[in-house]
Steps between C-alpha positions, in 0.01 A plus 500: 500500500607548140668831585702334776621229262606755241678706767685192626597413141633852452703476822636165381600652167675793668685265737607286202643799316678626812649155565632483145664841549647399836638177357665693216656737756628205701835457331734200524792511742755500215365825359648824623193713419412612853866521599567756229197713582517489881827691556380788282161532664347410834165450330512120532719485807769236498472224238449233767218691669335568164523128417353408838215748454422358155501146642256597775280690254498201262404258777221731621371544143496125440309437822253775414456362148437147632243640742319683219508187283354287780229760565409507129486120481279478807266767372445312173337205677 
């Protein structure tokens, strides 16, 4: 049981770090960061599709993080 808790805590930590990175990548609309990179490289696709992908990834990460937090809180009692 203790190993499961520590594994869930590790997953929560990894999700937290990934969410912080995703939020930093999610740039404001006024910034031209993705617009300048996208025409030179198809790595990110179009700026609007990259923004949409980051929004979906952020929402999924938040839901996953909330699920892990609920699981940890329930396992403590």
